[in-house]
Backbone as a printed PyTorch tensor [residue, N CA C, xyz], in Angstrom:
tensor([[[  6.5070, -26.4840, -14.0300],
         [  6.0310, -26.2980, -12.0530],
         [  5.4190, -25.3720, -11.9000]],

        [[  4.7390, -25.4970, -11.0840],
         [  3.6530, -24.1630, -11.3370],
         [  4.2270, -23.5790,  -9.3680]],

        [[  4.1040, -22.2970,  -9.2670],
         [  4.5120, -21.9080,  -8.0090],
         [  4.1600, -22.6110,  -6.7950]],

        [[  5.1920, -22.7540,  -5.8680],
         [  5.2670, -23.4040,  -4.6310],
         [  3.6450, -22.9290,  -3.9790]],

        [[  3.6230, -21.2050,  -3.9740],
         [  2.4380, -20.9770,  -3.0950],
         [  1.2690, -21.5980,  -3.8370]],

        [[  0.9930, -21.8580,  -5.1660],
         [ -0.3050, -22.5530,  -5.6550],
         [ -0.1580, -24.1120,  -5.2990]],

        [[  0.5060, -24.4090,  -4.9520],
         [  0.9200, -26.0160,  -4.8890],
         [  0.3350, -25.8660,  -3.1010]],

        [[  1.0590, -25.3040,  -2.1990],
         [  0.6330, -25.4250,  -1.2990],
         [ -0.5130, -25.1930,  -0.4510]],

        [[ -1.3990, -24.1740,  -1.4960],
         [ -2.9480, -24.0880,  -1.4150],
         [ -3.7920, -24.6780,  -1.5860]],

        [[ -3.0850, -25.7800,  -2.8200],
         [ -3.8900, -27.3490,  -3.1140],
         [ -3.8800, -27.9160,  -1.6240]],

        [[ -2.8780, -28.0000,  -1.4330],
         [ -2.7770, -29.0760,  -0.1400],
         [ -3.3860, -28.3950,   1.3790]],

        [[ -3.5070, -27.0640,   1.4010],
         [ -4.6570, -26.6720,   2.3020],
         [ -5.3410, -26.9690,   2.3600]],

        [[ -6.0510, -27.0890,   0.8660],
         [ -7.3450, -27.1890,   0.4050],
         [ -8.0410, -28.5340,   0.6140]],

        [[ -6.7940, -29.6530,   0.5530],
         [ -7.3120, -31.1550,   0.9160],
         [ -7.2110, -31.1140,   2.4120]],

        [[ -6.2750, -30.5600,   3.4050],
         [ -6.3550, -30.7990,   4.4460],
         [ -7.4970, -30.3560,   5.2200]],

        [[ -8.1500, -28.8720,   4.5680],
         [ -9.4340, -28.7380,   4.7670],
         [-10.7680, -29.7950,   4.4820]],

        [[-10.2370, -30.5190,   3.6420],
         [-11.3240, -31.4240,   3.2400],
         [-11.0630, -32.6660,   4.7770]],

        [[-10.0600, -33.0770,   4.3640],
         [ -9.7840, -34.3460,   5.5780],
         [ -9.9840, -33.6780,   7.0090]],

        [[ -9.8580, -32.3500,   7.5720],
         [ -9.8430, -32.1460,   8.7400],
         [-11.5100, -32.0710,   8.9210]],

        [[-12.5070, -31.9260,   8.3820],
         [-13.8390, -31.7280,   8.0950],
         [-14.3110, -33.4830,   9.1040]],

        [[-13.0550, -34.3830,   8.7240],
         [-13.8730, -36.0190,   9.1350],
         [-12.8950, -36.1860,  10.5640]],

        [[-12.3870, -35.3180,  10.8740],
         [-11.2680, -35.7160,  11.9040],
         [-12.3330, -34.9450,  13.3880]],

        [[-11.7890, -35.5270,  14.5410],
         [-11.9320, -34.7500,  15.7780],
         [-10.9030, -34.4030,  15.9910]],

        [[-11.3020, -33.1150,  16.7190],
         [-10.4890, -31.6800,  16.7270],
         [ -8.9910, -31.6720,  17.2000]],

        [[ -8.8910, -32.8680,  17.8560],
         [ -7.8020, -32.9920,  18.2710],
         [ -6.5860, -33.7290,  17.3390]],

        [[ -7.1710, -33.8910,  16.5430],
         [ -6.3830, -34.9650,  15.3960],
         [ -6.2850, -34.2670,  14.1460]],

        [[ -6.9670, -32.9900,  13.8860],
         [ -6.8420, -32.4030,  12.9750],
         [ -5.6160, -31.4710,  12.5910]],

        [[ -5.1210, -31.6870,  10.8260],
         [ -4.2450, -30.9890,  11.1760],
         [ -3.7250, -29.8060,  10.8190]],

        [[ -2.4010, -29.4910,  11.3240],
         [ -2.1410, -27.5300,  10.9930],
         [ -1.8680, -27.4060,   9.8000]],

        [[ -2.3080, -26.3740,   8.9840],
         [ -1.9950, -25.9280,   8.0500],
         [ -0.7700, -24.8630,   8.1230]],

        [[  0.7240, -25.7790,   8.0510],
         [  1.6390, -25.2430,   8.6220],
         [  2.7380, -26.0960,   7.4160]],

        [[  3.8920, -25.7140,   6.8420],
         [  4.8000, -26.6540,   6.4160],
         [  5.2350, -27.7540,   6.9420]],

        [[  5.4210, -27.3490,   8.5770],
         [  6.0060, -28.2580,   9.0280],
         [  5.0610, -29.7570,   9.6330]],

        [[  3.9540, -29.3920,   9.6270],
         [  2.9830, -30.4350,   9.9560],
         [  3.4710, -31.5470,   8.9730]],

        [[  3.4160, -32.8910,   9.9490],
         [  3.9310, -34.3370,   9.8450],
         [  2.3790, -34.7710,   9.3290]],

        [[  2.3580, -35.2730,   7.8330],
         [  1.1600, -36.5760,   7.6820],
         [  1.2050, -37.5230,   7.8690]],

        [[  2.3000, -38.2470,   6.8990],
         [  2.8850, -39.3710,   7.1710],
         [  4.2070, -40.0510,   8.1960]],

        [[  4.4040, -41.2140,   8.7610],
         [  5.2920, -41.2620,   9.2760],
         [  5.7530, -41.1410,  10.9440]],

        [[  6.2460, -41.3860,  11.6170],
         [  6.6620, -40.7350,  12.7270],
         [  5.9760, -39.4440,  13.4000]],

        [[  5.5340, -39.3570,  13.9440],
         [  4.5220, -37.9070,  14.2780],
         [  3.6750, -37.6080,  13.4810]],

        [[  2.9990, -38.3940,  12.3670],
         [  1.8590, -38.1910,  11.8340],
         [  1.2410, -38.0270,  12.6270]],

        [[  0.1510, -37.1310,  12.1330],
         [ -1.3200, -37.3100,  12.3930],
         [ -2.7100, -38.2090,  12.0870]],

        [[ -2.0130, -38.7830,  10.7050],
         [ -3.0470, -39.4570,  10.2230],
         [ -3.0460, -41.0990,  10.2380]],

        [[ -4.3840, -41.6190,  10.4960],
         [ -4.1560, -43.2630,  10.0790],
         [ -3.9590, -43.5780,   8.7610]],

        [[ -3.8430, -45.0240,   8.8200],
         [ -3.8760, -45.1300,   7.1160],
         [ -5.3320, -45.2470,   6.4010]],

        [[ -6.5370, -45.1320,   6.7620],
         [ -7.3220, -44.2500,   6.1640],
         [ -6.9590, -43.1090,   6.0480]],

        [[ -6.9570, -42.1730,   7.3120],
         [ -6.8270, -40.7820,   6.9850],
         [ -5.9670, -40.2670,   5.8430]],

        [[ -5.1020, -40.8180,   5.9300],
         [ -3.7760, -40.5380,   4.6840],
         [ -4.8730, -41.0600,   3.4040]],

        [[ -5.4450, -42.2690,   3.1280],
         [ -5.8040, -42.3530,   2.0560],
         [ -6.7280, -41.2830,   1.6390]],

        [[ -7.6420, -40.8010,   2.5610],
         [ -8.6780, -39.6700,   2.0070],
         [ -8.0330, -38.2420,   2.0810]],

        [[ -6.8300, -38.2780,   2.6490],
         [ -6.1910, -36.7070,   2.4510],
         [ -5.2730, -36.9350,   0.6700]],

        [[ -5.3640, -37.8970,   0.4720],
         [ -4.4520, -38.3370,  -0.7300],
         [ -5.4280, -37.9230,  -2.1660]],

        [[ -6.7140, -38.7170,  -1.6750],
         [ -7.8800, -38.3180,  -2.4910],
         [ -8.0580, -37.1940,  -2.6960]],

        [[ -8.3820, -36.5660,  -1.5430],
         [ -8.5760, -34.8480,  -1.4580],
         [ -7.7050, -34.2600,  -2.0380]],

        [[ -6.2470, -34.6670,  -2.2820],
         [ -5.4580, -34.0680,  -3.1830],
         [ -5.0480, -34.0800,  -4.1760]],

        [[ -5.1290, -35.4530,  -4.7010],
         [ -5.6120, -35.5590,  -6.3940],
         [ -6.5440, -34.6080,  -6.7130]],

        [[ -7.8230, -34.8470,  -5.9600],
         [ -9.4810, -34.0460,  -6.5890],
         [ -8.6960, -32.0720,  -6.7030]],

        [[ -8.0280, -31.8080,  -5.4970],
         [ -8.0230, -30.8050,  -5.4610],
         [ -6.6790, -30.3490,  -6.9320]],

        [[ -5.9800, -30.8070,  -6.8900],
         [ -4.6950, -31.0700,  -8.0500],
         [ -5.7360, -31.1560,  -9.2820]],

        [[ -6.3880, -32.1320,  -9.4110],
         [ -6.8370, -31.7880, -10.8570],
         [ -7.8150, -30.4870, -10.8710]],

        [[ -8.6120, -30.1480, -10.3120],
         [ -9.2190, -28.6110, -10.2810],
         [ -8.8790, -27.6560, -10.8080]],

        [[ -7.4210, -27.8080, -10.1040],
         [ -6.4430, -26.5850, -10.8880],
         [ -5.8710, -27.0250, -12.1270]],

        [[ -6.7520, -28.2150, -12.9610],
         [ -6.0260, -28.2570, -14.4270],
         [ -4.4520, -29.8230, -14.2940]],

        [[ -4.4340, -30.0570, -13.0030],
         [ -3.3390, -31.0170, -12.7840],
         [ -3.4490, -32.3400, -12.5760]],

        [[ -3.1110, -32.9060, -13.4190],
         [ -3.7270, -34.4920, -13.2340],
         [ -2.1470, -35.3310, -12.3270]],

        [[ -2.6940, -35.6700, -11.3150],
         [ -1.5450, -36.3920, -10.2300],
         [ -1.8160, -37.9580,  -9.9680]],

        [[ -1.2720, -38.7800,  -9.8250],
         [ -1.1300, -39.5310,  -9.0290],
         [ -0.4410, -39.8790,  -8.0450]],

        [[ -0.6330, -40.2980,  -6.6790],
         [ -0.1980, -39.7410,  -5.2740],
         [ -0.0360, -41.3670,  -5.0800]],

        [[ -1.4740, -42.2140,  -5.3420],
         [ -1.3830, -43.6160,  -4.2180],
         [ -0.4200, -44.3090,  -4.8240]],

        [[  0.5970, -44.3460,  -4.4180],
         [  1.4510, -45.7830,  -5.0870],
         [  2.1820, -46.2290,  -3.9130]],

        [[  2.8660, -46.8180,  -3.8890],
         [  3.3020, -47.5060,  -2.4090],
         [  4.9790, -46.7320,  -2.1650]],

        [[  5.1210, -46.3280,  -3.1480],
         [  6.6820, -45.0050,  -2.7570],
         [  6.2360, -44.2010,  -1.6510]],

        [[  4.8160, -43.5160,  -1.8970],
         [  4.4090, -42.8370,  -0.9700],
         [  4.2040, -42.7670,   0.5480]],

        [[  4.4470, -44.1240,   0.8940],
         [  4.3300, -44.3670,   1.7640],
         [  5.8010, -44.8040,   2.5360]],

        [[  6.9740, -44.6190,   1.8340],
         [  8.2500, -44.7300,   2.4370],
         [  7.9860, -43.9080,   3.0650]],

        [[  9.9400, -44.2330,   3.9040],
         [  9.8200, -43.1840,   5.3390],
         [ 10.2750, -41.7930,   4.8600]],

        [[ 10.8660, -41.6780,   3.5450],
         [ 11.0310, -40.5000,   2.9280],
         [ 10.3460, -39.9390,   1.9730]],

        [[  8.9110, -40.1630,   2.1510],
         [  7.8140, -40.2240,   0.9790],
         [  7.7620, -38.5300,   1.2450]],

        [[  7.2580, -38.2680,   0.0030],
         [  6.9640, -37.2240,  -0.3150],
         [  5.6810, -36.4870,   0.2500]],

        [[  4.8040, -37.3980,   0.8060],
         [  4.1360, -37.1290,   1.8080],
         [  4.1810, -36.6650,   3.2780]],

        [[  5.4960, -36.7400,   3.5140],
         [  5.7620, -36.7250,   5.1190],
         [  5.6630, -35.6380,   5.7320]],

        [[  5.3840, -34.0640,   4.7260],
         [  5.4220, -32.9390,   5.7850],
         [  4.0430, -32.2200,   4.3900]],

        [[  3.4940, -31.2330,   5.3970],
         [  3.1430, -30.4220,   4.0650],
         [  3.9320, -29.5420,   3.1430]],

        [[  5.3090, -29.2680,   3.6220],
         [  5.9790, -28.7800,   2.9710],
         [  6.5500, -29.9050,   2.1190]],

        [[  7.0410, -31.0400,   2.2780],
         [  6.9640, -31.5800,   0.9390],
         [  6.4220, -32.2440,  -0.0290]],

        [[  4.9770, -32.5690,   0.3810],
         [  4.0470, -32.7480,  -0.5890],
         [  3.6710, -31.4500,  -1.6520]],

        [[  4.4250, -30.3190,  -1.3370],
         [  3.6560, -29.0380,  -1.6820],
         [  4.8250, -29.0700,  -2.4050]],

        [[  6.0860, -29.4960,  -2.6320],
         [  7.2330, -29.0160,  -3.4320],
         [  7.1410, -30.2160,  -4.3400]],

        [[  6.6210, -31.6240,  -3.8070],
         [  6.5640, -32.6820,  -5.0210],
         [  5.7540, -32.3720,  -6.1430]],

        [[  3.9240, -31.6200,  -5.3160],
         [  2.9950, -31.3030,  -6.2360],
         [  3.4800, -29.9530,  -7.3420]],

        [[  4.4070, -28.8590,  -7.0840],
         [  4.6220, -27.7380,  -7.9730],
         [  5.6140, -28.7320,  -8.8540]],

        [[  6.3540, -29.6420,  -8.4870],
         [  7.3070, -30.6350,  -9.2820],
         [  6.1270, -30.7820, -10.7150]],

        [[  5.4320, -31.7260, -10.0180],
         [  4.3000, -32.8270, -10.8270],
         [  3.7410, -31.9480, -11.9010]],

        [[  2.8270, -30.6350, -11.2380],
         [  1.5600, -29.9830, -11.7580],
         [  2.4570, -28.7990, -12.5050]],

        [[  3.2500, -29.5700, -13.5440],
         [  3.6600, -28.3600, -14.8920],
         [  2.1550, -28.3300, -15.6080]]])
């Protein structure tokens, strides 16, 4: 397991990548409570795919291989729900 602060930095890097593609009004905030997927989520389906790909790429850059694009990730209790939940998920997976 890697430290949470390293995992959230990876998530924030992915947010920076995705935000470059979004209009100002739809950009993701870099805050633990920001909703990514589900009710109140800022991203549409293409945005979610772009976020996950950016996240996998950023995780790989720090030496972690994680696969995040599967059907479980889009369920209501998905680890992708918020910045905090995806950061905790990454911290657990990026051992």
